[in-house]
BALOBA-1460 file (C-alpha; in Angstrom, 3 decimals):
// residues 180
<rec num="1" residu="m" x="-9.493" y="2.879" z="30.300"/>
<rec num="2" residu="a" x="-12.037" y="1.638" z="27.787"/>
<rec num="3" residu="d" x="-10.954" y="1.018" z="24.221"/>
<rec num="4" residu="i" x="-12.132" y="3.855" z="21.992"/>
<rec num="5" residu="n" x="-13.016" y="1.319" z="19.329"/>
<rec num="6" residu="p" x="-16.343" y="-0.320" z="20.196"/>
<rec num="7" residu="r" x="-15.501" y="-3.159" z="17.802"/>
<rec num="8" residu="a" x="-12.020" y="-3.867" z="19.131"/>
<rec num="9" residu="d" x="-13.021" y="-7.423" z="19.981"/>
<rec num="10" residu="e" x="-13.988" y="-8.269" z="16.385"/>
<rec num="11" residu="y" x="-11.663" y="-10.288" z="14.139"/>
<rec num="12" residu="p" x="-9.416" y="-11.514" z="16.982"/>
<rec num="13" residu="e" x="-7.562" y="-13.980" z="14.739"/>
<rec num="14" residu="y" x="-6.478" y="-11.194" z="12.373"/>
<rec num="15" residu="r" x="-5.594" y="-8.868" z="15.220"/>
<rec num="16" residu="q" x="-3.406" y="-11.454" z="16.952"/>
<rec num="17" residu="a" x="-1.584" y="-12.515" z="13.781"/>
<rec num="18" residu="v" x="-0.848" y="-8.910" z="12.753"/>
<rec num="19" residu="r" x="0.325" y="-8.080" z="16.298"/>
<rec num="20" residu="e" x="2.694" y="-11.048" z="16.246"/>
<rec num="21" residu="l" x="4.152" y="-10.001" z="12.913"/>
<rec num="22" residu="c" x="4.541" y="-6.377" z="14.023"/>
<rec num="23" residu="a" x="6.275" y="-7.476" z="17.229"/>
<rec num="24" residu="q" x="9.201" y="-8.625" z="15.073"/>
<rec num="25" residu="f" x="9.906" y="-4.950" z="14.321"/>
<rec num="26" residu="d" x="10.899" y="-3.300" z="17.565"/>
<rec num="27" residu="s" x="11.457" y="0.313" z="18.466"/>
<rec num="28" residu="k" x="15.107" y="0.076" z="17.403"/>
<rec num="29" residu="y" x="14.032" y="-0.929" z="13.870"/>
<rec num="30" residu="w" x="11.688" y="2.059" z="13.562"/>
<rec num="31" residu="q" x="14.261" y="4.456" z="15.013"/>
<rec num="32" residu="e" x="16.816" y="3.311" z="12.433"/>
<rec num="33" residu="v" x="14.296" y="3.762" z="9.606"/>
<rec num="34" residu="e" x="13.502" y="7.238" z="10.893"/>
<rec num="35" residu="e" x="17.163" y="8.152" z="11.412"/>
<rec num="36" residu="r" x="18.045" y="7.427" z="7.790"/>
<rec num="37" residu="a" x="14.739" y="8.909" z="6.550"/>
<rec num="38" residu="g" x="14.204" y="5.535" z="4.958"/>
<rec num="39" residu="y" x="11.380" y="3.313" z="3.898"/>
<rec num="40" residu="p" x="10.575" y="0.269" z="6.066"/>
<rec num="41" residu="d" x="11.216" y="-2.272" z="3.307"/>
<rec num="42" residu="a" x="11.665" y="-5.256" z="5.624"/>
<rec num="43" residu="f" x="8.419" y="-4.473" z="7.454"/>
<rec num="44" residu="v" x="6.422" y="-4.030" z="4.251"/>
<rec num="45" residu="k" x="7.955" y="-7.205" z="2.805"/>
<rec num="46" residu="a" x="6.972" y="-9.179" z="5.915"/>
<rec num="47" residu="l" x="3.383" y="-7.881" z="5.691"/>
<rec num="48" residu="t" x="3.309" y="-8.707" z="1.975"/>
<rec num="49" residu="d" x="4.775" y="-12.188" z="2.448"/>
<rec num="50" residu="a" x="2.174" y="-12.908" z="5.124"/>
<rec num="51" residu="g" x="-0.587" y="-11.840" z="2.731"/>
<rec num="52" residu="w" x="-1.854" y="-8.939" z="4.821"/>
<rec num="53" residu="l" x="-1.332" y="-6.294" z="2.132"/>
<rec num="54" residu="a" x="-3.287" y="-8.361" z="-0.401"/>
<rec num="55" residu="a" x="-6.274" y="-8.559" z="1.924"/>
<rec num="56" residu="l" x="-8.686" y="-6.727" z="-0.376"/>
<rec num="57" residu="i" x="-7.626" y="-8.441" z="-3.585"/>
<rec num="58" residu="p" x="-10.071" y="-11.212" z="-4.552"/>
<rec num="59" residu="e" x="-8.837" y="-14.746" z="-3.982"/>
<rec num="60" residu="q" x="-9.001" y="-15.534" z="-7.704"/>
<rec num="61" residu="y" x="-6.121" y="-13.067" z="-8.184"/>
<rec num="62" residu="g" x="-4.049" y="-14.356" z="-5.268"/>
<rec num="63" residu="g" x="-5.390" y="-12.050" z="-2.565"/>
<rec num="64" residu="g" x="-7.213" y="-12.640" z="0.666"/>
<rec num="65" residu="g" x="-10.685" y="-11.648" z="-0.513"/>
<rec num="66" residu="l" x="-11.365" y="-9.837" z="2.759"/>
<rec num="67" residu="s" x="-13.737" y="-6.956" z="3.408"/>
<rec num="68" residu="v" x="-12.862" y="-3.319" z="4.023"/>
<rec num="69" residu="a" x="-13.710" y="-3.843" z="7.703"/>
<rec num="70" residu="e" x="-11.147" y="-6.639" z="7.930"/>
<rec num="71" residu="a" x="-8.561" y="-4.566" z="6.056"/>
<rec num="72" residu="s" x="-9.115" y="-1.675" z="8.457"/>
<rec num="73" residu="v" x="-8.431" y="-4.046" z="11.364"/>
<rec num="74" residu="i" x="-5.095" y="-4.949" z="9.780"/>
<rec num="75" residu="l" x="-4.108" y="-1.281" z="9.517"/>
<rec num="76" residu="e" x="-5.441" y="-0.559" z="13.002"/>
<rec num="77" residu="e" x="-3.244" y="-3.271" z="14.490"/>
<rec num="78" residu="i" x="-0.202" y="-2.068" z="12.553"/>
<rec num="79" residu="n" x="-0.667" y="1.388" z="14.077"/>
<rec num="80" residu="r" x="-1.532" y="-0.010" z="17.502"/>
<rec num="81" residu="s" x="1.812" y="-1.850" z="17.488"/>
<rec num="82" residu="g" x="3.698" y="1.415" z="17.159"/>
<rec num="83" residu="a" x="4.419" y="0.942" z="13.460"/>
<rec num="84" residu="n" x="3.111" y="3.281" z="10.776"/>
<rec num="85" residu="s" x="0.543" y="1.920" z="8.357"/>
<rec num="86" residu="g" x="1.183" y="4.956" z="6.168"/>
<rec num="87" residu="a" x="4.110" y="3.042" z="4.710"/>
<rec num="88" residu="c" x="1.892" y="0.275" z="3.397"/>
<rec num="89" residu="h" x="-1.774" y="1.246" z="3.292"/>
<rec num="90" residu="a" x="-1.628" y="2.136" z="-0.381"/>
<rec num="91" residu="q" x="-0.619" y="-1.432" z="-1.233"/>
<rec num="92" residu="m" x="-4.034" y="-2.413" z="0.093"/>
<rec num="93" residu="y" x="-6.242" y="0.362" z="-1.247"/>
<rec num="94" residu="i" x="-4.897" y="1.840" z="-4.490"/>
<rec num="95" residu="m" x="-5.523" y="-1.405" z="-6.345"/>
<rec num="96" residu="g" x="-9.249" y="-0.736" z="-5.773"/>
<rec num="97" residu="a" x="-9.287" y="1.551" z="-8.816"/>
<rec num="98" residu="l" x="-7.979" y="-1.313" z="-10.933"/>
<rec num="99" residu="l" x="-10.412" y="-3.742" z="-9.341"/>
<rec num="100" residu="r" x="-13.398" y="-1.456" z="-9.976"/>
<rec num="101" residu="h" x="-12.455" y="0.039" z="-13.335"/>
<rec num="102" residu="g" x="-9.846" y="-2.205" z="-14.937"/>
<rec num="103" residu="s" x="-10.494" y="-4.607" z="-17.767"/>
<rec num="104" residu="d" x="-10.380" y="-8.356" z="-17.135"/>
<rec num="105" residu="e" x="-7.024" y="-8.424" z="-18.930"/>
<rec num="106" residu="q" x="-5.611" y="-5.676" z="-16.683"/>
<rec num="107" residu="k" x="-6.856" y="-7.425" z="-13.557"/>
<rec num="108" residu="q" x="-5.276" y="-10.719" z="-14.653"/>
<rec num="109" residu="q" x="-1.997" y="-8.954" z="-15.406"/>
<rec num="110" residu="y" x="-1.633" y="-6.677" z="-12.387"/>
<rec num="111" residu="l" x="-3.623" y="-7.979" z="-9.419"/>
<rec num="112" residu="p" x="-1.583" y="-11.202" z="-8.942"/>
<rec num="113" residu="a" x="1.616" y="-9.139" z="-9.129"/>
<rec num="114" residu="i" x="0.256" y="-6.696" z="-6.547"/>
<rec num="115" residu="a" x="-0.903" y="-9.567" z="-4.304"/>
<rec num="116" residu="s" x="2.525" y="-11.236" z="-4.388"/>
<rec num="117" residu="g" x="4.417" y="-7.987" z="-3.918"/>
<rec num="118" residu="a" x="6.105" y="-8.212" z="-7.331"/>
<rec num="119" residu="l" x="4.410" y="-4.881" z="-8.066"/>
<rec num="120" residu="r" x="4.268" y="-2.542" z="-5.106"/>
<rec num="121" residu="l" x="1.935" y="0.406" z="-4.727"/>
<rec num="122" residu="q" x="2.550" y="3.589" z="-2.789"/>
<rec num="123" residu="s" x="0.756" y="6.898" z="-2.666"/>
<rec num="124" residu="g" x="2.490" y="10.189" z="-2.134"/>
<rec num="125" residu="r" x="2.065" y="13.887" z="-2.506"/>
<rec num="126" residu="i" x="3.782" y="16.309" z="-4.821"/>
<rec num="127" residu="v" x="6.056" y="18.416" z="-2.683"/>
<rec num="128" residu="d" x="8.647" y="21.129" z="-3.265"/>
<rec num="129" residu="r" x="11.246" y="18.410" z="-3.625"/>
<rec num="130" residu="f" x="9.428" y="16.871" z="-6.600"/>
<rec num="131" residu="a" x="12.656" y="16.056" z="-8.427"/>
<rec num="132" residu="s" x="14.007" y="14.025" z="-5.512"/>
<rec num="133" residu="l" x="10.639" y="12.309" z="-5.137"/>
<rec num="134" residu="v" x="10.674" y="11.286" z="-8.810"/>
<rec num="135" residu="h" x="14.213" y="9.985" z="-8.325"/>
<rec num="136" residu="h" x="12.992" y="7.971" z="-5.323"/>
<rec num="137" residu="v" x="10.085" y="6.581" z="-7.357"/>
<rec num="138" residu="r" x="12.417" y="5.431" z="-10.116"/>
<rec num="139" residu="r" x="14.996" y="4.034" z="-7.719"/>
<rec num="140" residu="a" x="12.469" y="2.260" z="-5.514"/>
<rec num="141" residu="q" x="10.776" y="0.579" z="-8.465"/>
<rec num="142" residu="r" x="7.273" y="0.867" z="-7.078"/>
<rec num="143" residu="l" x="3.969" y="2.088" z="-8.431"/>
<rec num="144" residu="h" x="3.317" y="5.615" z="-7.193"/>
<rec num="145" residu="v" x="0.310" y="7.834" z="-7.635"/>
<rec num="146" residu="l" x="1.429" y="11.383" z="-7.116"/>
<rec num="147" residu="g" x="-1.540" y="13.566" z="-6.168"/>
<rec num="148" residu="g" x="-2.359" y="16.708" z="-8.071"/>
<rec num="149" residu="g" x="-1.077" y="20.139" z="-7.207"/>
<rec num="150" residu="l" x="-2.537" y="23.410" z="-8.411"/>
<rec num="151" residu="s" x="-3.105" y="22.030" z="-11.887"/>
<rec num="152" residu="g" x="-5.492" y="19.418" z="-10.511"/>
<rec num="153" residu="s" x="-3.670" y="16.630" z="-12.304"/>
<rec num="154" residu="a" x="-2.165" y="13.412" z="-11.043"/>
<rec num="155" residu="l" x="0.903" y="11.548" z="-12.233"/>
<rec num="156" residu="l" x="1.009" y="7.774" z="-12.185"/>
<rec num="157" residu="c" x="4.389" y="6.077" z="-12.372"/>
<rec num="158" residu="a" x="4.740" y="2.326" z="-12.422"/>
<rec num="159" residu="q" x="7.855" y="0.218" z="-12.484"/>
<rec num="160" residu="g" x="8.275" y="-3.467" z="-11.765"/>
<rec num="161" residu="v" x="10.065" y="-4.386" z="-8.559"/>
<rec num="162" residu="a" x="12.672" y="-6.706" z="-10.024"/>
<rec num="163" residu="g" x="13.932" y="-4.117" z="-12.496"/>
<rec num="164" residu="r" x="11.525" y="-5.176" z="-15.197"/>
<rec num="165" residu="g" x="11.623" y="-1.557" z="-16.266"/>
<rec num="166" residu="s" x="8.043" y="-1.151" z="-17.423"/>
<rec num="167" residu="r" x="7.229" y="2.428" z="-16.528"/>
<rec num="168" residu="v" x="3.904" y="3.996" z="-17.287"/>
<rec num="169" residu="r" x="3.089" y="7.642" z="-16.904"/>
<rec num="170" residu="d" x="-0.359" y="8.951" z="-17.329"/>
<rec num="171" residu="r" x="-1.742" y="12.391" z="-16.603"/>
<rec num="172" residu="c" x="-5.298" y="12.308" z="-15.336"/>
<rec num="173" residu="k" x="-7.579" y="15.249" z="-14.757"/>
<rec num="174" residu="s" x="-8.725" y="15.415" z="-11.177"/>
<rec num="175" residu="g" x="-12.295" y="14.309" z="-10.773"/>
<rec num="176" residu="a" x="-12.142" y="12.000" z="-13.766"/>
<rec num="177" residu="g" x="-14.371" y="9.055" z="-13.109"/>
<rec num="178" residu="s" x="-15.936" y="10.698" z="-10.080"/>
<rec num="179" residu="g" x="-19.380" y="9.481" z="-9.286"/>
<rec num="180" residu="d" x="-18.566" y="5.957" z="-10.493"/>
């Protein structure tokens, strides 16, 4: 059967390295994560430590300075391995708003922390269990962007990983900055 991706032979060095890392997390690992309805912390940490989740962050801020095509290969190989890139894709992409619209001071402050994993990013959706989700956000000490519901607003919560306790909440109107 032919690969459905006509570019599957591009970036072989990235593909192989990501496959090797993902192979460390077998089916038993993913079943245990699923069974406890948990978050794959060890998997995300391994990807972060290897630099894969900082792929799109410019090198001057401690990232890989890769292109979106290369980043998509990383996520493709995570999924191809049987893992779920949904647990970590936000670490790669959400920082793009900061990269495109942040001040130099903000980039210097946050991008190195995101690249190293000291500040983790995760996207999520507002669900009926919003209270438990907020509890999870606070407990997990990650940056979460919670997408807007009927009000068309979004909630941004940030908290440093090592209990630094800096939490920022900002309500943003949906569509703000669109067209930029």
